[in-house]
A tleap script that builds the chain and sets N, CA, C and O, in Angstrom:
source leaprc.protein.ff14SB
mol = sequence {
  NMET PHE HIE ASP TYR TYR LEU ARG GLY VAL
  ASP ARG ASP THR THR ARG ALA ALA LEU LEU
  ALA ALA GLY LEU THR VAL GLU TYR THR ASP
  ALA ASP GLY VAL ALA GLN ARG ALA PRO ALA
  ASP GLY VAL ASN LEU SER SER ILE GLY THR
  ILE TYR GLN GLY GLY THR TRP ASP ALA ASP
  GLY ASN LEU ILE THR PRO PRO THR ALA VAL
  PRO GLY TRP HIE VAL ASN MET ARG LEU GLU
  ARG GLU LEU THR VAL GLY GLU THR ALA ALA
  LEU GLY SER ILE VAL VAL THR PRO GLU PRO
  GLY THR PRO TYR ARG VAL TRP CALA
}
set mol.1.N position { 109.221 34.474 -110.184 }
set mol.1.CA position { 108.637 33.249 -110.682 }
set mol.1.C position { 107.863 32.570 -109.553 }
set mol.1.O position { 108.341 32.472 -108.423 }
set mol.2.N position { 106.670 32.108 -109.882 }
set mol.2.CA position { 105.835 31.440 -108.900 }
set mol.2.C position { 105.826 29.934 -109.146 }
set mol.2.O position { 106.025 29.462 -110.266 }
set mol.3.N position { 105.590 29.206 -108.071 }
set mol.3.CA position { 105.448 27.760 -108.134 }
set mol.3.C position { 104.059 27.416 -107.621 }
set mol.3.O position { 103.733 27.650 -106.457 }
set mol.4.N position { 103.258 26.862 -108.500 }
set mol.4.CA position { 101.878 26.521 -108.156 }
set mol.4.C position { 101.755 25.026 -107.884 }
set mol.4.O position { 102.350 24.197 -108.572 }
set mol.5.N position { 100.967 24.708 -106.861 }
set mol.5.CA position { 100.739 23.320 -106.472 }
set mol.5.C position { 99.246 23.119 -106.305 }
set mol.5.O position { 98.534 23.984 -105.795 }
set mol.6.N position { 98.793 21.966 -106.744 }
set mol.6.CA position { 97.397 21.586 -106.603 }
set mol.6.C position { 97.339 20.478 -105.562 }
set mol.6.O position { 98.010 19.453 -105.687 }
set mol.7.N position { 96.535 20.697 -104.539 }
set mol.7.CA position { 96.459 19.754 -103.423 }
set mol.7.C position { 95.064 19.127 -103.372 }
set mol.7.O position { 94.059 19.790 -103.625 }
set mol.8.N position { 95.029 17.843 -103.040 }
set mol.8.CA position { 93.751 17.153 -102.865 }
set mol.8.C position { 93.916 16.168 -101.708 }
set mol.8.O position { 94.558 15.127 -101.839 }
set mol.9.N position { 93.322 16.528 -100.582 }
set mol.9.CA position { 93.333 15.653 -99.426 }
set mol.9.C position { 92.037 14.872 -99.349 }
set mol.9.O position { 91.093 15.135 -100.095 }
set mol.10.N position { 92.000 13.925 -98.454 }
set mol.10.CA position { 90.807 13.091 -98.277 }
set mol.10.C position { 89.608 13.952 -97.885 }
set mol.10.O position { 88.503 13.760 -98.392 }
set mol.11.N position { 89.837 14.897 -96.981 }
set mol.11.CA position { 88.777 15.784 -96.512 }
set mol.11.C position { 89.424 17.084 -96.013 }
set mol.11.O position { 90.647 17.222 -96.025 }
set mol.12.N position { 88.603 18.018 -95.582 }
set mol.12.CA position { 89.080 19.328 -95.145 }
set mol.12.C position { 90.080 19.217 -93.996 }
set mol.12.O position { 91.157 19.810 -94.044 }
set mol.13.N position { 89.721 18.462 -92.975 }
set mol.13.CA position { 90.576 18.390 -91.786 }
set mol.13.C position { 91.927 17.741 -92.084 }
set mol.13.O position { 92.956 18.192 -91.580 }
set mol.14.N position { 91.930 16.700 -92.890 }
set mol.14.CA position { 93.180 16.031 -93.265 }
set mol.14.C position { 94.075 16.976 -94.059 }
set mol.14.O position { 95.285 17.023 -93.838 }
set mol.15.N position { 93.486 17.718 -94.971 }
set mol.15.CA position { 94.240 18.659 -95.794 }
set mol.15.C position { 94.810 19.773 -94.930 }
set mol.15.O position { 95.977 20.136 -95.078 }
set mol.16.N position { 94.008 20.312 -94.040 }
set mol.16.CA position { 94.487 21.376 -93.149 }
set mol.16.C position { 95.592 20.882 -92.229 }
set mol.16.O position { 96.550 21.608 -91.968 }
set mol.17.N position { 95.470 19.651 -91.734 }
set mol.17.CA position { 96.498 19.078 -90.865 }
set mol.17.C position { 97.815 18.910 -91.610 }
set mol.17.O position { 98.880 19.155 -91.043 }
set mol.18.N position { 97.759 18.499 -92.860 }
set mol.18.CA position { 98.982 18.335 -93.655 }
set mol.18.C position { 99.661 19.683 -93.895 }
set mol.18.O position { 100.885 19.784 -93.807 }
set mol.19.N position { 98.882 20.706 -94.195 }
set mol.19.CA position { 99.452 22.044 -94.396 }
set mol.19.C position { 100.105 22.563 -93.116 }
set mol.19.O position { 101.166 23.184 -93.170 }
set mol.20.N position { 99.484 22.317 -91.979 }
set mol.20.CA position { 100.043 22.733 -90.694 }
set mol.20.C position { 101.322 21.959 -90.394 }
set mol.20.O position { 102.319 22.547 -89.974 }
set mol.21.N position { 101.301 20.645 -90.605 }
set mol.21.CA position { 102.481 19.808 -90.349 }
set mol.21.C position { 103.658 20.215 -91.233 }
set mol.21.O position { 104.815 20.103 -90.827 }
set mol.22.N position { 103.358 20.687 -92.440 }
set mol.22.CA position { 104.405 21.122 -93.370 }
set mol.22.C position { 104.913 22.524 -93.044 }
set mol.22.O position { 105.895 22.972 -93.635 }
set mol.23.N position { 104.259 23.227 -92.108 }
set mol.23.CA position { 104.648 24.591 -91.775 }
set mol.23.C position { 104.181 25.601 -92.803 }
set mol.23.O position { 104.668 26.731 -92.832 }
set mol.24.N position { 103.236 25.201 -93.651 }
set mol.24.CA position { 102.724 26.096 -94.689 }
set mol.24.C position { 101.541 26.919 -94.190 }
set mol.24.O position { 101.145 27.898 -94.823 }
set mol.25.N position { 100.985 26.518 -93.057 }
set mol.25.CA position { 100.026 27.342 -92.325 }
set mol.25.C position { 100.510 27.431 -90.882 }
set mol.25.O position { 101.285 26.595 -90.417 }
set mol.26.N position { 100.046 28.443 -90.200 }
set mol.26.CA position { 100.421 28.640 -88.798 }
set mol.26.C position { 99.157 28.856 -87.981 }
set mol.26.O position { 98.148 29.351 -88.483 }
set mol.27.N position { 99.233 28.475 -86.716 }
set mol.27.CA position { 98.123 28.696 -85.802 }
set mol.27.C position { 98.414 29.917 -84.950 }
set mol.27.O position { 99.560 30.176 -84.581 }
set mol.28.N position { 97.363 30.661 -84.645 }
set mol.28.CA position { 97.475 31.804 -83.746 }
set mol.28.C position { 96.147 31.980 -83.022 }
set mol.28.O position { 95.133 31.407 -83.422 }
set mol.29.N position { 96.157 32.762 -81.971 }
set mol.29.CA position { 94.947 33.055 -81.218 }
set mol.29.C position { 94.535 34.488 -81.521 }
set mol.29.O position { 95.333 35.413 -81.370 }
set mol.30.N position { 93.289 34.672 -81.947 }
set mol.30.CA position { 92.840 36.022 -82.283 }
set mol.30.C position { 92.516 36.815 -81.015 }
set mol.30.O position { 92.655 36.304 -79.904 }
set mol.31.N position { 92.092 38.043 -81.187 }
set mol.31.CA position { 91.831 38.942 -80.063 }
set mol.31.C position { 90.744 38.421 -79.131 }
set mol.31.O position { 90.698 38.788 -77.957 }
set mol.32.N position { 89.863 37.557 -79.660 }
set mol.32.CA position { 88.792 36.984 -78.838 }
set mol.32.C position { 89.194 35.669 -78.187 }
set mol.32.O position { 88.376 35.017 -77.538 }
set mol.33.N position { 90.463 35.276 -78.360 }
set mol.33.CA position { 90.944 34.046 -77.775 }
set mol.33.C position { 90.597 32.792 -78.566 }
set mol.33.O position { 90.707 31.677 -78.056 }
set mol.34.N position { 90.179 32.980 -79.809 }
set mol.34.CA position { 89.797 31.855 -80.649 }
set mol.34.C position { 90.990 31.429 -81.504 }
set mol.34.O position { 91.651 32.264 -82.121 }
set mol.35.N position { 91.254 30.131 -81.533 }
set mol.35.CA position { 92.359 29.606 -82.357 }
set mol.35.C position { 92.020 29.767 -83.831 }
set mol.35.O position { 90.912 29.448 -84.263 }
set mol.36.N position { 92.976 30.259 -84.590 }
set mol.36.CA position { 92.818 30.485 -86.030 }
set mol.36.C position { 94.012 29.911 -86.766 }
set mol.36.O position { 95.053 29.652 -86.162 }
set mol.37.N position { 93.867 29.712 -88.058 }
set mol.37.CA position { 94.981 29.317 -88.919 }
set mol.37.C position { 95.073 30.289 -90.074 }
set mol.37.O position { 94.068 30.805 -90.562 }
set mol.38.N position { 96.312 30.531 -90.503 }
set mol.38.CA position { 96.564 31.431 -91.627 }
set mol.38.C position { 97.739 30.877 -92.419 }
set mol.38.O position { 98.551 30.126 -91.881 }
set mol.39.N position { 97.834 31.242 -93.691 }
set mol.39.CA position { 99.001 30.832 -94.462 }
set mol.39.C position { 100.279 31.396 -93.844 }
set mol.39.O position { 100.287 32.520 -93.340 }
set mol.40.N position { 101.351 30.621 -93.883 }
set mol.40.CA position { 102.654 31.096 -93.408 }
set mol.40.C position { 103.155 32.178 -94.361 }
set mol.40.O position { 102.626 32.336 -95.461 }
set mol.41.N position { 104.168 32.914 -93.941 }
set mol.41.CA position { 104.738 33.961 -94.795 }
set mol.41.C position { 105.155 33.366 -96.133 }
set mol.41.O position { 105.797 32.318 -96.193 }
set mol.42.N position { 104.776 34.056 -97.202 }
set mol.42.CA position { 105.154 33.622 -98.544 }
set mol.42.C position { 104.292 32.525 -99.127 }
set mol.42.O position { 104.569 32.028 -100.219 }
set mol.43.N position { 103.239 32.138 -98.403 }
set mol.43.CA position { 102.352 31.077 -98.877 }
set mol.43.C position { 100.995 31.694 -99.218 }
set mol.43.O position { 100.413 32.414 -98.406 }
set mol.44.N position { 100.500 31.412 -100.408 }
set mol.44.CA position { 99.167 31.838 -100.821 }
set mol.44.C position { 98.323 30.600 -101.030 }
set mol.44.O position { 98.718 29.686 -101.753 }
set mol.45.N position { 97.167 30.568 -100.400 }
set mol.45.CA position { 96.273 29.422 -100.504 }
set mol.45.C position { 94.923 29.856 -101.051 }
set mol.45.O position { 94.396 30.906 -100.682 }
set mol.46.N position { 94.381 29.050 -101.918 }
set mol.46.CA position { 93.034 29.244 -102.429 }
set mol.46.C position { 92.285 27.947 -102.152 }
set mol.46.O position { 92.440 26.961 -102.873 }
set mol.47.N position { 91.473 27.960 -101.103 }
set mol.47.CA position { 90.749 26.756 -100.702 }
set mol.47.C position { 89.490 26.625 -101.547 }
set mol.47.O position { 88.592 27.464 -101.487 }
set mol.48.N position { 89.445 25.568 -102.325 }
set mol.48.CA position { 88.317 25.329 -103.221 }
set mol.48.C position { 87.283 24.447 -102.544 }
set mol.48.O position { 86.081 24.674 -102.680 }
set mol.49.N position { 87.747 23.449 -101.820 }
set mol.49.CA position { 86.829 22.520 -101.164 }
set mol.49.C position { 86.410 21.417 -102.109 }
set mol.49.O position { 87.236 20.848 -102.823 }
set mol.50.N position { 85.123 21.118 -102.110 }
set mol.50.CA position { 84.600 20.063 -102.970 }
set mol.50.C position { 84.360 20.621 -104.367 }
set mol.50.O position { 83.798 21.704 -104.530 }
set mol.51.N position { 84.790 19.872 -105.359 }
set mol.51.CA position { 84.565 20.223 -106.759 }
set mol.51.C position { 83.464 19.316 -107.294 }
set mol.51.O position { 83.427 18.122 -106.997 }
set mol.52.N position { 82.582 19.890 -108.074 }
set mol.52.CA position { 81.500 19.122 -108.684 }
set mol.52.C position { 81.646 19.146 -110.201 }
set mol.52.O position { 82.048 20.154 -110.783 }
set mol.53.N position { 81.312 18.021 -110.832 }
set mol.53.CA position { 81.360 17.926 -112.285 }
set mol.53.C position { 80.012 17.485 -112.818 }
set mol.53.O position { 79.248 16.783 -112.155 }
set mol.54.N position { 79.750 17.918 -114.033 }
set mol.54.CA position { 78.548 17.468 -114.724 }
set mol.54.C position { 77.296 18.134 -114.214 }
set mol.54.O position { 77.333 19.241 -113.677 }
set mol.55.N position { 76.202 17.454 -114.388 }
set mol.55.CA position { 74.897 17.993 -114.030 }
set mol.55.C position { 74.226 18.589 -115.256 }
set mol.55.O position { 74.893 19.129 -116.139 }
set mol.56.N position { 72.918 18.489 -115.304 }
set mol.56.CA position { 72.161 19.101 -116.401 }
set mol.56.C position { 70.968 19.864 -115.831 }
set mol.56.O position { 70.386 19.485 -114.814 }
set mol.57.N position { 70.626 20.946 -116.518 }
set mol.57.CA position { 69.516 21.806 -116.143 }
set mol.57.C position { 68.666 22.060 -117.376 }
set mol.57.O position { 69.166 22.045 -118.501 }
set mol.58.N position { 67.404 22.290 -117.161 }
set mol.58.CA position { 66.542 22.620 -118.296 }
set mol.58.C position { 66.647 24.112 -118.609 }
set mol.58.O position { 67.392 24.833 -117.946 }
set mol.59.N position { 65.922 24.566 -119.593 }
set mol.59.CA position { 65.999 25.965 -120.046 }
set mol.59.C position { 65.593 26.956 -118.968 }
set mol.59.O position { 65.989 28.120 -119.019 }
set mol.60.N position { 64.804 26.508 -117.986 }
set mol.60.CA position { 64.374 27.383 -116.895 }
set mol.60.C position { 65.311 27.335 -115.696 }
set mol.60.O position { 65.079 28.005 -114.689 }
set mol.61.N position { 66.380 26.534 -115.809 }
set mol.61.CA position { 67.348 26.435 -114.718 }
set mol.61.C position { 67.007 25.383 -113.680 }
set mol.61.O position { 67.642 25.324 -112.626 }
set mol.62.N position { 66.016 24.553 -113.961 }
set mol.62.CA position { 65.654 23.481 -113.038 }
set mol.62.C position { 66.617 22.313 -113.207 }
set mol.62.O position { 66.954 21.928 -114.326 }
set mol.63.N position { 67.048 21.764 -112.100 }
set mol.63.CA position { 67.983 20.648 -112.108 }
set mol.63.C position { 67.334 19.392 -112.661 }
set mol.63.O position { 66.265 18.982 -112.209 }
set mol.64.N position { 67.992 18.782 -113.647 }
set mol.64.CA position { 67.515 17.520 -114.204 }
set mol.64.C position { 68.362 16.373 -113.652 }
set mol.64.O position { 67.839 15.404 -113.102 }
set mol.65.N position { 69.682 16.504 -113.810 }
set mol.65.CA position { 70.617 15.504 -113.302 }
set mol.65.C position { 71.615 16.216 -112.404 }
set mol.65.O position { 72.284 17.143 -112.862 }
set mol.66.N position { 71.739 15.817 -111.139 }
set mol.66.CA position { 72.649 16.530 -110.244 }
set mol.66.C position { 74.122 16.307 -110.614 }
set mol.66.O position { 74.489 15.251 -111.130 }
set mol.67.N position { 74.953 17.314 -110.344 }
set mol.67.CA position { 76.381 17.135 -110.558 }
set mol.67.C position { 76.951 16.116 -109.572 }
set mol.67.O position { 76.348 15.837 -108.536 }
set mol.68.N position { 78.097 15.575 -109.899 }
set mol.68.CA position { 78.753 14.568 -109.079 }
set mol.68.C position { 79.969 15.182 -108.397 }
set mol.68.O position { 80.744 15.898 -109.031 }
set mol.69.N position { 80.134 14.907 -107.120 }
set mol.69.CA position { 81.294 15.412 -106.372 }
set mol.69.C position { 82.551 14.649 -106.783 }
set mol.69.O position { 82.542 13.421 -106.866 }
set mol.70.N position { 83.634 15.391 -107.041 }
set mol.70.CA position { 84.947 14.791 -107.275 }
set mol.70.C position { 85.515 14.482 -105.893 }
set mol.70.O position { 85.513 15.359 -105.030 }
set mol.71.N position { 85.996 13.272 -105.658 }
set mol.71.CA position { 86.504 12.930 -104.327 }
set mol.71.C position { 87.607 13.889 -103.855 }
set mol.71.O position { 88.446 14.329 -104.641 }
set mol.72.N position { 87.583 14.194 -102.571 }
set mol.72.CA position { 88.649 14.968 -101.951 }
set mol.72.C position { 88.295 16.411 -101.659 }
set mol.72.O position { 87.251 16.924 -102.063 }
set mol.73.N position { 89.219 17.053 -100.930 }
set mol.73.CA position { 89.137 18.474 -100.578 }
set mol.73.C position { 90.270 19.159 -101.327 }
set mol.73.O position { 91.432 18.786 -101.161 }
set mol.74.N position { 89.954 20.147 -102.142 }
set mol.74.CA position { 90.902 20.738 -103.075 }
set mol.74.C position { 91.380 22.119 -102.629 }
set mol.74.O position { 90.588 22.960 -102.203 }
set mol.75.N position { 92.683 22.331 -102.736 }
set mol.75.CA position { 93.313 23.603 -102.383 }
set mol.75.C position { 94.393 23.891 -103.414 }
set mol.75.O position { 95.172 23.004 -103.766 }
set mol.76.N position { 94.443 25.120 -103.897 }
set mol.76.CA position { 95.551 25.562 -104.740 }
set mol.76.C position { 96.531 26.327 -103.859 }
set mol.76.O position { 96.124 27.075 -102.969 }
set mol.77.N position { 97.814 26.137 -104.109 }
set mol.77.CA position { 98.848 26.801 -103.322 }
set mol.77.C position { 99.864 27.428 -104.264 }
set mol.77.O position { 100.274 26.812 -105.248 }
set mol.78.N position { 100.267 28.658 -103.959 }
set mol.78.CA position { 101.281 29.364 -104.748 }
set mol.78.C position { 102.393 29.830 -103.818 }
set mol.78.O position { 102.147 30.436 -102.776 }
set mol.79.N position { 103.622 29.530 -104.223 }
set mol.79.CA position { 104.821 29.941 -103.489 }
set mol.79.C position { 105.756 30.674 -104.439 }
set mol.79.O position { 105.683 30.492 -105.655 }
set mol.80.N position { 106.627 31.499 -103.888 }
set mol.80.CA position { 107.663 32.151 -104.691 }
set mol.80.C position { 108.908 31.277 -104.770 }
set mol.80.O position { 109.941 31.698 -105.291 }
set mol.81.N position { 108.803 30.078 -104.258 }
set mol.81.CA position { 109.909 29.121 -104.229 }
set mol.81.C position { 109.319 27.728 -104.374 }
set mol.81.O position { 108.106 27.541 -104.268 }
set mol.82.N position { 110.181 26.760 -104.616 }
set mol.82.CA position { 109.705 25.384 -104.667 }
set mol.82.C position { 109.506 24.855 -103.246 }
set mol.82.O position { 110.091 25.371 -102.293 }
set mol.83.N position { 108.694 23.844 -103.121 }
set mol.83.CA position { 108.537 23.177 -101.830 }
set mol.83.C position { 109.870 22.564 -101.411 }
set mol.83.O position { 110.628 22.067 -102.244 }
set mol.84.N position { 110.142 22.605 -100.120 }
set mol.84.CA position { 111.338 21.946 -99.605 }
set mol.84.C position { 111.074 20.439 -99.510 }
set mol.84.O position { 109.933 19.991 -99.616 }
set mol.85.N position { 112.127 19.683 -99.312 }
set mol.85.CA position { 111.994 18.237 -99.149 }
set mol.85.C position { 111.123 17.924 -97.934 }
set mol.85.O position { 110.275 17.034 -97.985 }
set mol.86.N position { 111.335 18.658 -96.843 }
set mol.86.CA position { 110.546 18.435 -95.630 }
set mol.86.C position { 109.074 18.770 -95.823 }
set mol.86.O position { 108.204 18.043 -95.342 }
set mol.87.N position { 108.786 19.865 -96.522 }
set mol.87.CA position { 107.392 20.242 -96.785 }
set mol.87.C position { 106.718 19.192 -97.669 }
set mol.87.O position { 105.575 18.800 -97.435 }
set mol.88.N position { 107.450 18.751 -98.683 }
set mol.88.CA position { 106.905 17.733 -99.584 }
set mol.88.C position { 106.600 16.450 -98.816 }
set mol.88.O position { 105.561 15.827 -99.032 }
set mol.89.N position { 107.499 16.059 -97.925 }
set mol.89.CA position { 107.291 14.851 -97.131 }
set mol.89.C position { 106.073 15.009 -96.219 }
set mol.89.O position { 105.282 14.077 -96.078 }
set mol.90.N position { 105.918 16.179 -95.604 }
set mol.90.CA position { 104.790 16.411 -94.699 }
set mol.90.C position { 103.459 16.423 -95.458 }
set mol.90.O position { 102.443 15.962 -94.939 }
set mol.91.N position { 103.469 16.944 -96.666 }
set mol.91.CA position { 102.240 16.969 -97.463 }
set mol.91.C position { 101.885 15.573 -97.977 }
set mol.91.O position { 100.712 15.246 -98.155 }
set mol.92.N position { 102.889 14.778 -98.205 }
set mol.92.CA position { 102.650 13.403 -98.653 }
set mol.92.C position { 101.902 13.338 -99.965 }
set mol.92.O position { 102.223 14.039 -100.925 }
set mol.93.N position { 100.913 12.493 -99.984 }
set mol.93.CA position { 100.204 12.211 -101.228 }
set mol.93.C position { 99.153 13.245 -101.605 }
set mol.93.O position { 98.446 13.057 -102.595 }
set mol.94.N position { 99.028 14.340 -100.842 }
set mol.94.CA position { 97.986 15.309 -101.207 }
set mol.94.C position { 98.411 16.226 -102.347 }
set mol.94.O position { 97.570 16.931 -102.906 }
set mol.95.N position { 99.692 16.235 -102.708 }
set mol.95.CA position { 100.135 17.024 -103.860 }
set mol.95.C position { 99.725 16.261 -105.111 }
set mol.95.O position { 100.114 15.109 -105.300 }
set mol.96.N position { 98.938 16.907 -105.963 }
set mol.96.CA position { 98.436 16.263 -107.176 }
set mol.96.C position { 99.535 16.275 -108.233 }
set mol.96.O position { 99.993 17.333 -108.664 }
set mol.97.N position { 99.951 15.068 -108.644 }
set mol.97.CA position { 100.912 14.927 -109.724 }
set mol.97.C position { 100.443 13.807 -110.640 }
set mol.97.O position { 100.073 12.733 -110.165 }
set mol.98.N position { 100.452 14.041 -111.927 }
set mol.98.CA position { 100.790 15.303 -112.567 }
set mol.98.C position { 99.717 16.351 -112.293 }
set mol.98.O position { 98.601 16.032 -111.884 }
set mol.99.N position { 100.081 17.603 -112.527 }
set mol.99.CA position { 99.119 18.695 -112.333 }
set mol.99.C position { 97.922 18.488 -113.258 }
set mol.99.O position { 98.065 17.925 -114.344 }
set mol.100.N position { 96.747 18.940 -112.831 }
set mol.100.CA position { 95.574 18.794 -113.700 }
set mol.100.C position { 95.753 19.578 -114.999 }
set mol.100.O position { 96.299 20.682 -115.001 }
set mol.101.N position { 95.291 19.000 -116.087 }
set mol.101.CA position { 95.370 19.671 -117.392 }
set mol.101.C position { 94.449 20.873 -117.488 }
set mol.101.O position { 94.761 21.857 -118.158 }
set mol.102.N position { 93.318 20.786 -116.818 }
set mol.102.CA position { 92.356 21.893 -116.810 }
set mol.102.C position { 91.923 22.133 -115.361 }
set mol.102.O position { 90.871 21.653 -114.939 }
set mol.103.N position { 92.734 22.878 -114.598 }
set mol.103.CA position { 92.401 23.125 -113.188 }
set mol.103.C position { 91.036 23.808 -113.042 }
set mol.103.O position { 90.615 24.583 -113.901 }
set mol.104.N position { 90.370 23.501 -111.946 }
set mol.104.CA position { 89.071 24.098 -111.640 }
set mol.104.C position { 89.198 25.601 -111.430 }
set mol.104.O position { 88.321 26.368 -111.826 }
set mol.105.N position { 90.306 26.017 -110.799 }
set mol.105.CA position { 90.579 27.439 -110.520 }
set mol.105.C position { 92.066 27.664 -110.740 }
set mol.105.O position { 92.886 26.815 -110.389 }
set mol.106.N position { 92.416 28.809 -111.320 }
set mol.106.CA position { 93.820 29.145 -111.541 }
set mol.106.C position { 94.104 30.522 -110.949 }
set mol.106.O position { 93.186 31.301 -110.691 }
set mol.107.N position { 95.380 30.808 -110.741 }
set mol.107.CA position { 95.788 32.120 -110.238 }
set mol.107.C position { 95.746 33.128 -111.374 }
set mol.107.O position { 96.098 32.803 -112.508 }
set mol.108.N position { 95.321 34.339 -111.081 }
set mol.108.CA position { 95.267 35.390 -112.114 }
set mol.108.C position { 96.626 36.020 -112.309 }
set mol.108.O position { 96.776 36.921 -113.134 }
savepdb mol mol.pdb
quit
């Protein structure tokens, strides 16, 4: 059984910092000495980023009305377990509750 969570932070850096603080991502140095981040063991992340809604185009595909950005940086997370109390506290308000009725992206 999987546990899916929808996250929305203020921006990319804030969201990434919360995931790191919760221990859901880890930092490492790659072979070139560059700092990298990856999901922790058992954590699957799908980083969506900015979501846009609406917008209209004509029959030729020309933009008439631009889409509007939904506030925040969006990430979907899947675990084989529920979040711990400590992880939930570290993530704070970035966990979207209630879950969206029609998520932008879902796990297959």
